[in-house]
N, C-alpha and C positions, 0 to 999 in steps of 0.2 A: 605489599602494603601490610603494615603491622595491625594486629587486632587491638583496638582501643577499648579498655575497660574503664568505666566510670565507677569509682569507689566512693560510696557515701558512708563515711566513717568519721567519728569525732575523737578517736584515740590516736594521737600523733605517733606514739611508739609502734602501734600495730601497723599504721600506714607505712612507716619506713620499712618495717620488716617485710610486709606484703609487696611493696613496690620493688624491693630488691629481688624477691622471689619471682615476681611477674616479669621483670626485665630478663632474668636468667631463663625464663620459659619462652621468651620471644614475644611477650605482650607489652603493650604500653599502657600507662596508667594516667588517668586524670582524677583529681581528688576534689571532693565536695564535702564540707564539714557539717552541713545541715540540710534539712528538707527544703527550706526556702531557697537556699543557694543552689540546690540541685535543680529545682524547677526553673529558676532564672537561667541557669546554664543550659538546660535542655531546650529552653525557649529560643535561645540565640545560636545554638549549635557550637561546634560540630556534633553530629549525632554519634553516640558511642555504639560499639558493636555488642556490648553487654553492659548491664548495670548490676553492681554488687552492693547490697545495702545491709548495714548493721541493723538487725531487727529491733535492737534496743537503743536506737539512736537517741541521744539526749534531746529533750525538747519536743520531738515529734517521732513517735514510734515508726520505725522503718516499715512495719506491717501496714501502717496507714499510708505510706508514701507509694507503695507498689500500685494500688488501684488508681491513684491519681495519675501516675506515669502512663498507665495503660490507656487512659483517656486522651493523651496528647497525640494529635494527628502525626502519623509517621512513626510512632513508637509502640504501636499496638503489638507488634511481633518481636520487638527487641527482647532478648532473653534477660530476665530479672532473676538474680540469685539473692536470697536472704541468708544472712549469717546469724545463727541463733546460738546463744550460749547455753540455753536449756534445750538439749537435743532429744527431747522426749517425743514419742509418736504424736501426742496431741498437739504439741507445739509445731511439729513438722506439718501436720494437717492444717493448722491455723495459718501458717506461712503460705502454704500452697493455695488456700482459699482466698488469699488476697490478690491472686493473679500472678504471683511469682511462679517461675518455672520449676524452681528447686530450692530446697532449704539445705544448707550445709552447716556443720558445726563450726562455730567461731573458734573453738579451741584447737582446731587442727594446726599443726605446725605450718607456718607460711609456705615453705616449699611444697608440702603436700597439698595445701589448699590451692596453690597456683597450678599444680598438676591436675587436681580435680576440675578446676575451671577450664583448663585446656582440653581435657577429655570431654567435658560437658559441651563446650563450644564445637568440638569435632563432631559430636552427635547432632548438634543443631545444624551444622553445615551439611550433614548427610540427609536431612529431612527430604529435600526435593528428590533424591534418588531412591528413597525407601519405597515410595509408592510405585515406582517403575521397575524396581529391581526384582529379580526372581527371589523367592523367599529364602532359598539356600544362601544366596549372596548376602542378604540382610543378616542372616544368622552368623555368617562368617565374619562380616564387618563388626557385628556386635561382640562376637567372641574376641576379636582382635583388640577392640577397645577395652573390654573387661580384663583381658590378659595384661594389657599395659597398666591398667589400674592396680592390679595385684603386684606387678613387677615394681611399681613406683612406691610400694609400701615402705615404711620405716619401722623395723622390728622393735624399736624402743618405744613406740607409741602405745597408749592404752586404747582399748576398744576398737582396734583397727578393723576387725572383721565387720563390725556394725557400720563403720564408715564406708568400707568397700561395698557392702551390700546396698547402702543408701546411694552410693555413687553409681552402682549398676542400675538402680531404678532411675536415677537422674539421667544417665546416658540413654536409657531406653525412652524416657520421655522426650529427651532432646532429639531423638531420632523419629519422634512421632508415633512410637509404639504405645499401645494402651497397656498400662501396668496397673495391676490390682493391688 
């Protein structure tokens, strides 16, 4: 069964580019263009496997949408990813304070963003095993995921190291590891 991502985004061009990249990554996409449409869609189903929200959504900040989604029965544990155009540490902390699992830079090329989402969701899927696995195995799995993140880099992108470092933190959080 395909992993279904609900993308809450009001930029049609970005939606098309990301949809193409997600399809190539083996993920399916459902689109919502506003906060109110998102809440209606979540109320009637089907439930997404993850929700990706533009933090600067027109009309209703995506930052405000994440805590509302967290209060919907059955969606308390659904991974929420906020996309922020200002990828400063203070903005990342604000995004995570809303109940989002991770904040990623909206400026990432769509194929790289799709890969980051795939890796993050892999980390989320590993959560149930982390508490039962020997610590060495956990480190081995984390190293594999991080190595894949480095291998997926595009050498033509700017600030790649910062994105990989942030992705490493996101994967660790997705696996349920406490990251300072």
